[in-house]
C-alpha positions as CSV (number, residue, x, y, z in Angstrom):
1,M,-14.1,9.4,-22.1
2,T,-15.7,8.1,-18.9
3,E,-13.7,8.3,-15.7
4,R,-14.0,5.5,-13.3
5,I,-12.7,6.5,-9.9
6,L,-12.0,4.1,-7.0
7,I,-12.5,5.6,-3.5
8,T,-11.2,3.4,-0.7
9,G,-12.8,4.1,2.6
10,G,-15.7,5.5,0.7
11,A,-18.3,5.0,3.5
12,G,-16.3,7.2,5.8
13,F,-16.4,10.9,6.4
14,I,-14.2,12.3,3.6
15,G,-14.7,9.3,1.3
16,S,-18.5,9.6,1.2
17,N,-18.3,13.4,0.7
18,L,-15.9,12.7,-2.2
19,A,-18.3,10.2,-3.7
20,A,-21.3,12.4,-3.4
21,T,-19.5,15.2,-5.2
22,L,-17.9,13.0,-8.0
23,I,-21.1,11.3,-9.0
24,K,-22.5,14.7,-10.1
25,R,-19.6,15.2,-12.5
26,P,-20.4,14.3,-16.2
27,N,-19.0,11.1,-17.5
28,T,-17.8,9.9,-14.0
29,D,-18.4,6.5,-12.4
30,V,-17.5,6.0,-8.8
31,V,-16.6,2.7,-7.1
32,I,-16.4,2.6,-3.4
33,A,-14.3,-0.1,-1.5
34,D,-14.7,-0.1,2.3
35,D,-14.4,-2.8,5.0
36,F,-17.1,-1.0,7.1
37,S,-15.0,-1.3,10.2
38,S,-15.5,2.4,10.9
39,G,-17.4,3.8,7.8
40,D,-21.2,3.8,7.8
41,W,-23.6,2.6,5.2
42,R,-25.9,5.5,6.0
43,N,-23.5,7.9,4.5
44,L,-24.1,6.3,1.1
45,I,-28.0,6.1,1.1
46,H,-28.2,9.0,-1.3
47,V,-24.9,8.3,-3.1
48,D,-25.7,6.3,-6.2
49,C,-22.5,4.4,-7.0
50,E,-21.1,0.9,-6.9
51,V,-20.1,-0.3,-3.4
52,R,-17.8,-3.2,-2.6
53,A,-17.0,-4.6,0.8
54,A,-13.3,-5.1,0.7
55,D,-10.0,-4.5,2.5
56,C,-7.6,-2.2,0.7
57,D,-5.1,-5.1,0.2
58,D,-7.8,-7.4,-1.0
59,F,-6.4,-9.5,-3.9
60,D,-9.3,-9.0,-6.3
61,L,-9.3,-5.2,-5.6
62,L,-5.6,-4.9,-6.3
63,E,-6.0,-7.0,-9.5
64,S,-8.7,-4.6,-10.7
65,I,-6.4,-1.6,-10.1
66,A,-3.4,-3.3,-11.8
67,A,-5.7,-4.3,-14.8
68,G,-6.6,-0.7,-15.4
69,E,-10.3,-0.9,-14.4
70,F,-10.0,2.6,-12.9
71,T,-8.7,5.9,-14.1
72,A,-7.7,7.1,-10.6
73,V,-7.6,5.8,-7.0
74,M,-8.5,8.2,-4.2
75,H,-7.2,6.3,-1.1
76,Q,-9.0,7.5,2.0
77,A,-9.2,4.2,4.0
78,A,-7.2,4.1,7.2
79,I,-7.3,3.6,11.0
80,T,-8.0,7.3,11.9
81,D,-8.3,6.9,15.7
82,T,-5.1,8.5,17.0
83,T,-5.5,6.8,20.4
84,V,-4.9,3.3,18.9
85,M,-1.4,2.2,20.1
86,D,-1.1,-1.2,18.4
87,Q,2.0,-0.4,16.3
88,R,1.9,-3.4,14.0
89,L,-1.9,-3.0,13.3
90,M,-1.5,0.7,12.5
91,V,1.4,0.2,10.0
92,E,-0.3,-2.9,8.4
93,V,-3.6,-1.1,7.8
94,N,-2.3,2.4,6.9
95,T,1.2,1.9,5.4
96,N,1.4,-1.6,4.1
97,A,-2.0,-1.5,2.3
98,F,-1.1,1.8,0.7
99,A,2.2,0.4,-0.6
100,S,0.2,-2.5,-2.2
101,I,-2.1,0.0,-3.9
102,L,0.9,2.0,-5.3
103,E,2.5,-1.2,-6.7
104,A,-0.8,-2.2,-8.4
105,S,-1.5,1.3,-9.8
106,A,2.0,1.5,-11.3
107,K,1.1,-1.5,-13.5
108,S,-1.9,0.3,-15.0
109,G,-0.4,3.8,-14.9
110,I,-3.2,5.5,-13.0
111,R,-3.2,8.5,-10.8
112,V,-3.2,8.0,-7.0
113,I,-4.4,10.6,-4.4
114,Y,-4.1,9.6,-0.8
115,A,-4.9,10.9,2.7
116,S,-1.9,11.8,4.7
117,S,-2.2,13.8,7.9
118,A,-1.0,16.8,9.9
119,G,-0.2,14.2,12.5
120,T,3.1,13.8,10.7
121,Y,4.2,17.1,12.3
122,G,3.6,16.2,15.9
123,N,4.3,19.2,18.1
124,S,6.8,20.9,15.7
125,A,6.6,24.6,15.6
126,A,3.9,26.1,13.5
127,P,3.3,27.0,10.7
128,N,3.7,23.4,9.5
129,R,5.5,23.1,6.2
130,V,6.0,20.0,4.1
131,G,9.6,18.6,4.6
132,V,10.1,20.5,7.8
133,G,9.5,19.4,11.4
134,E,8.1,16.0,10.5
135,E,8.3,14.6,14.1
136,P,5.1,12.6,14.8
137,E,4.1,12.1,18.4
138,N,2.2,8.7,18.0
139,I,2.1,5.7,15.8
140,Y,-0.8,7.1,13.8
141,G,1.3,10.1,12.7
142,F,4.2,7.8,12.0
143,S,2.2,5.5,9.8
144,K,1.1,8.5,7.7
145,L,4.7,9.8,7.5
146,A,5.7,6.3,6.4
147,M,3.1,6.5,3.6
148,D,4.6,9.8,2.4
149,R,8.0,8.2,2.3
150,V,6.8,5.1,0.4
151,A,5.0,7.4,-2.1
152,A,8.2,9.5,-2.6
153,R,10.1,6.3,-3.6
154,W,7.5,5.7,-6.4
155,Y,7.5,9.2,-7.8
156,E,10.0,8.6,-10.6
157,K,8.8,5.1,-11.6
158,H,5.1,5.7,-11.4
159,P,3.5,6.6,-14.8
160,A,1.0,9.2,-13.3
161,P,1.2,11.7,-10.4
162,I,0.9,10.5,-6.8
163,V,-0.5,13.3,-4.6
164,G,-0.6,13.1,-0.8
165,L,-3.0,15.4,1.1
166,R,-2.0,16.1,4.7
167,Y,-5.4,16.9,6.2
168,F,-5.5,19.1,9.3
169,N,-8.6,19.2,11.5
170,V,-11.4,18.4,9.2
171,Y,-15.1,19.0,10.2
172,G,-18.4,19.0,8.5
173,P,-21.4,16.9,7.4
174,G,-20.9,13.2,7.2
175,E,-18.9,12.6,10.3
176,H,-21.7,11.5,12.6
177,H,-20.6,7.8,12.4
178,K,-17.3,8.7,14.0
179,N,-19.2,9.3,17.3
180,E,-21.6,6.4,16.9
181,C,-19.1,3.7,16.2
182,E,-18.4,1.8,19.4
183,G,-15.2,2.9,21.0
184,N,-14.3,5.3,18.2
185,K,-15.3,8.8,19.2
186,T,-13.1,10.6,16.7
187,A,-15.6,13.2,15.3
188,S,-14.4,16.8,15.2
189,M,-14.6,18.8,18.4
190,I,-17.1,21.0,16.6
191,L,-19.6,18.2,16.3
192,Q,-18.9,16.9,19.8
193,M,-19.4,20.4,21.3
194,Y,-22.6,20.8,19.2
195,Q,-24.0,17.5,20.5
196,R,-23.2,18.3,24.1
197,A,-24.8,21.7,23.8
198,K,-27.9,20.3,22.3
199,A,-28.1,17.7,25.0
200,G,-27.9,20.5,27.7
201,K,-24.5,19.3,28.9
202,Q,-21.7,21.5,30.0
203,L,-19.0,22.0,27.4
204,R,-15.5,20.7,28.3
205,L,-12.1,21.7,27.0
206,F,-8.6,20.8,28.0
207,K,-7.1,23.6,30.1
208,H,-7.5,26.4,29.2
209,G,-8.9,26.2,25.7
210,E,-5.9,28.0,24.3
211,Q,-4.7,25.1,22.2
212,M,-4.4,26.2,18.5
213,R,-5.5,24.0,15.6
214,D,-6.0,24.5,11.9
215,F,-9.7,23.7,11.4
216,V,-10.6,23.0,7.7
217,Y,-14.2,22.6,6.4
218,I,-15.1,19.5,4.5
219,R,-16.1,21.5,1.4
220,D,-12.5,22.8,1.2
221,V,-11.1,19.3,1.6
222,I,-13.2,18.0,-1.3
223,A,-12.1,20.9,-3.4
224,A,-8.5,20.0,-2.6
225,N,-9.1,16.4,-3.7
226,L,-10.6,17.6,-7.0
227,A,-7.6,19.8,-7.6
228,A,-5.3,16.8,-6.9
229,L,-7.0,15.0,-9.8
230,E,-5.6,17.6,-12.1
231,A,-2.2,18.2,-10.5
232,P,0.6,18.0,-13.0
233,R,3.2,16.3,-10.7
234,S,3.6,14.3,-7.6
235,G,4.1,15.6,-4.1
236,V,2.7,16.1,-0.7
237,C,0.3,19.0,0.1
238,N,-1.1,20.4,3.3
239,V,-4.9,20.8,3.3
240,G,-5.9,23.3,6.0
241,S,-7.4,26.7,6.3
242,G,-3.9,28.2,6.7
243,K,-4.9,29.9,10.0
244,A,-4.8,28.4,13.5
245,R,-7.7,29.1,15.8
246,S,-8.1,28.3,19.5
247,F,-10.5,25.9,21.0
248,N,-12.1,28.8,22.8
249,D,-12.8,30.3,19.3
250,I,-14.7,27.2,18.5
251,V,-16.9,27.5,21.5
252,E,-17.5,31.2,20.8
253,N,-18.5,30.6,17.2
254,L,-20.7,27.7,18.1
255,G,-22.4,29.9,20.7
256,K,-23.1,32.6,18.2
257,Q,-24.8,30.1,15.8
258,L,-26.9,28.5,18.6
259,G,-27.7,31.8,20.4
260,Q,-26.1,30.5,23.6
261,S,-23.4,31.5,26.1
262,F,-21.4,28.6,27.5
263,D,-19.8,28.1,30.9
264,V,-16.9,25.9,29.9
265,D,-15.5,23.2,32.3
266,Y,-11.7,23.2,31.8
267,I,-10.2,19.8,32.5
268,D,-6.7,18.3,32.6
269,N,-5.4,16.8,29.3
270,P,-4.4,13.1,29.8
271,F,-2.7,12.8,26.4
272,T,1.1,13.3,26.4
273,F,1.2,13.3,22.5
274,Y,-1.5,16.0,22.1
275,Q,-0.8,18.5,19.4
276,M,-0.9,22.0,20.9
277,H,-0.6,24.2,17.8
278,T,-1.1,23.2,14.1
279,E,-1.2,25.6,11.2
280,A,-0.9,24.6,7.5
281,D,1.7,26.3,5.3
282,L,0.0,26.1,1.9
283,S,3.0,26.8,-0.3
284,E,3.2,23.3,-1.8
285,S,-0.6,23.2,-2.1
286,K,-0.6,26.3,-4.3
287,A,2.5,25.2,-6.3
288,I,1.4,21.6,-7.0
289,M,-2.4,21.8,-7.1
290,G,-3.2,25.5,-7.5
291,W,-5.5,25.1,-4.5
292,E,-6.4,27.5,-1.8
293,P,-9.1,27.3,0.9
294,S,-12.2,29.4,0.6
295,W,-14.1,28.7,3.9
296,S,-13.2,30.6,7.0
297,L,-14.0,29.1,10.4
298,E,-16.9,31.4,10.8
299,K,-18.4,30.5,7.5
300,G,-17.8,26.8,8.0
301,V,-19.3,26.6,11.4
302,E,-22.3,28.6,10.2
303,D,-22.9,26.3,7.3
304,Y,-22.4,23.2,9.4
305,V,-24.7,24.2,12.1
306,R,-27.3,25.1,9.5
307,L,-27.2,21.6,8.2
308,L,-27.2,20.0,11.7
309,E,-30.2,22.1,12.7
310,S,-32.0,20.9,9.6
311,G,-31.4,17.3,10.7
312,H,-29.0,16.5,7.9
313,R,-26.5,13.8,8.8
314,G,-25.0,12.6,5.5
315,P,-22.4,14.1,3.1
316,A,-22.7,17.8,2.3
317,E,-23.6,17.2,-1.4
318,T,-26.7,15.1,-0.4
319,A,-28.3,17.9,1.6
């Protein structure tokens, strides 16, 4: 039987990596839906699949989902810029559209996998565990928490599993467009630091580089999505490395790969909602999906820099 998988936001960072991986699977067709507001067509040059320009709540797209034209929906589309403060816009694009997808998918009985976020935890004490300390600090994090709550209300009446993936700090090939899109410089700090270093600019960190984040490589994120396709039940799962690392660690690892020593400029942090310490508890990820990460920060940065140095800018699987 041929699988036909819909990826919303498929021209984006994670969506394009998903598509590039899935098209290599036997008996799998991929359809991408993207409004191209922040995704980039260049991510799809070497990804041979059907592409539609559409919003997630586009009537024709929802009708296709409801009619059973797909075997699964992998919902990656969202406003991902955490500095956007327009509350109505954020909830309409992130939460409302997702609710429409769930309603349509329930009619056809297909599996739904969707992108949630570690932003749901705000500055709650780490390690971050699903169901504990869900206190978002901004409207972006709230919109994702609202998605999780909407999904939970569908668990019992939805014919197939609904799996939410709370991404932590994802980095890797395919995120260049996040820095190139006007007014949307949301690429990982690893790419931003790399680009500054290659341009001969001084690296900058918020004082004093001791902030701790869970950095997860894109190859692990894709593996988690594939595991979600086989998950036997609904739920929300963290997707991270399971180990927090400091911003100073990022600079040190980047320096090792580039053979450089950096004099860092430590600057004041202007964001009151900034997450200071995130670390994924992976209990639910193991229990629901049987998934664990396999890429350490050192291995991930090494692989990423290798691809960057070779000039590769697209998804990992197109290298």
